[in-house]
C-alpha positions in Angstrom: 0.0 0.0 0.0 1.2 3.5 -0.8 1.5 6.1 2.0 -1.7 8.1 2.3 -3.8 5.6 0.4 -6.9 4.1 2.0 -9.0 1.2 0.8 -12.4 2.5 -0.3 -13.6 -0.7 -2.1 -12.9 -4.4 -2.1 -13.6 -6.0 -5.4 -13.8 -9.8 -5.9 -13.8 -11.1 -9.5 -15.0 -14.7 -9.1 -14.1 -15.8 -12.6 -10.6 -14.5 -12.3 -10.2 -15.9 -8.7 -9.0 -12.5 -7.6 -9.6 -10.0 -4.7 -8.5 -6.4 -5.2 -8.1 -3.7 -2.7 -9.0 -0.3 -4.4 -8.2 3.2 -3.2 -8.7 6.4 -5.0 -9.8 4.5 -8.1 -6.5 2.5 -8.3 -5.9 -1.1 -7.5 -3.6 -1.1 -4.5 -3.2 -4.9 -4.1 -4.3 -8.1 -5.7 -4.7 -11.5 -4.1 -5.5 -14.9 -5.4 -8.6 -16.5 -3.9 -10.4 -19.8 -3.5 -14.2 -19.9 -3.5 -16.9 -22.4 -2.7 -17.1 -25.9 -4.3 -19.8 -24.7 -6.7 -18.7 -21.2 -7.5 -20.6 -20.2 -10.6 -23.6 -18.0 -10.1 -25.1 -16.1 -7.1 -25.7 -17.7 -3.8 -29.4 -18.6 -3.4 -29.5 -20.8 -0.3 -27.7 -22.3 2.7 -25.4 -25.1 1.6 -25.2 -24.4 -2.1 -21.4 -23.7 -1.8 -21.7 -20.5 -3.8 -20.2 -17.1 -3.1 -22.8 -14.3 -3.4 -22.6 -11.7 -6.1 -23.5 -8.0 -5.6 -22.6 -5.1 -3.4 -22.2 -5.7 0.3 -20.2 -4.3 3.2 -17.4 -5.7 5.4 -19.3 -5.3 8.7 -17.4 -7.2 11.4 -14.3 -9.3 12.0 -13.3 -12.3 14.0 -9.7 -12.6 15.1 -10.4 -16.0 16.7 -12.2 -17.8 13.8 -11.8 -21.4 12.7 -9.6 -20.0 9.9 -6.8 -17.6 10.2 -8.8 -14.4 10.9 -12.1 -13.7 9.2 -14.0 -10.6 8.0 -17.7 -10.9 7.6 -19.5 -9.9 4.4 -23.1 -8.4 5.0 -24.8 -11.2 3.0 -27.8 -11.7 3.0 -29.2 -8.3 2.2 -32.9 -7.6 1.9 -33.1 -8.7 -1.7 -31.3 -11.9 -1.0 -33.7 -12.7 1.9 -36.7 -11.9 -0.3 -35.4 -14.1 -3.1 -34.8 -17.0 -0.6 -38.3 -16.6 0.9 -39.8 -16.7 -2.6 -38.0 -20.0 -3.1 -38.9 -21.3 0.3 -35.3 -21.7 1.4 -32.8 -20.3 4.0 -30.5 -17.8 2.3 -27.6 -18.8 4.4 -25.1 -16.4 5.9 -21.7 -16.1 7.6 -20.0 -15.5 4.3 -16.4 -14.4 5.2 -13.1 -13.4 3.7 -10.7 -15.6 5.6 -7.3 -17.3 5.7 -6.5 -21.0 5.8 -8.1 -23.3 8.3 -6.2 -23.1 11.6 -3.3 -25.5 11.6 -3.2 -25.7 7.8 -1.5 -22.4 7.0 1.5 -24.3 5.6 -0.8 -25.6 2.8 -1.7 -22.0 1.8 -0.7 -21.7 -1.8 -1.6 -25.4 -2.5 -5.1 -25.0 -1.1 -5.6 -21.8 -3.2 -5.4 -24.0 -6.3 -8.9 -25.5 -5.7 -12.3 -24.1 -4.6 -12.7 -25.6 -1.1 -14.9 -23.2 1.0 -18.6 -23.5 1.6 -19.1 -20.1 -0.1 -16.5 -17.9 1.6 -13.5 -16.2 0.0 -10.3 -17.7 1.1 -6.8 -16.3 0.8 -3.4 -17.3 2.3 -2.7 -16.3 5.9 -0.2 -13.7 4.9 -2.6 -12.2 2.4 -5.3 -12.2 5.1 -3.0 -10.3 7.5 -2.7 -7.6 4.8 -6.4 -7.4 4.1 -7.2 -7.4 7.8 -4.9 -4.3 8.2 -5.9 -2.4 5.1 -9.7 -2.9 4.8 -11.6 -1.4 7.7 -15.1 -2.4 8.9 -17.6 -0.5 6.8 -15.7 -0.9 3.5 -17.9 -1.7 0.6 -17.3 -5.0 -1.2 -18.4 -5.7 -4.8 -18.5 -9.3 -5.8 -18.8 -9.9 -9.6 -18.8 -13.0 -11.9 
């Protein structure tokens, strides 16, 4: 990160398996990501192993999660809840950006080669440490195809 730059948007490009931290209209950092086991398309229900698509907010963080740190994404929003209700399903939740499962950080780059989460966005532990420091609670996140 450059001195004086702040992150004002996190962008996730699912098809590119990339998370970007953006500040002042410039990409400050790029990270490789892993997604859920069925990553194509928007999340519709609990257990579908998809990562939602749309605009959300990073709204809280957990330094003691089952993975190396985690930052919560504000899914489901009102539209997601309404769509799930119309389908008669639970929209799910607890979608996070997180590092590797605790105790498996040494597998970081290897695990990033496959989609292994339940719909979260996974990065290596060192990448998670940077994201944790640079992206504040309240930062918008845009997740696209």
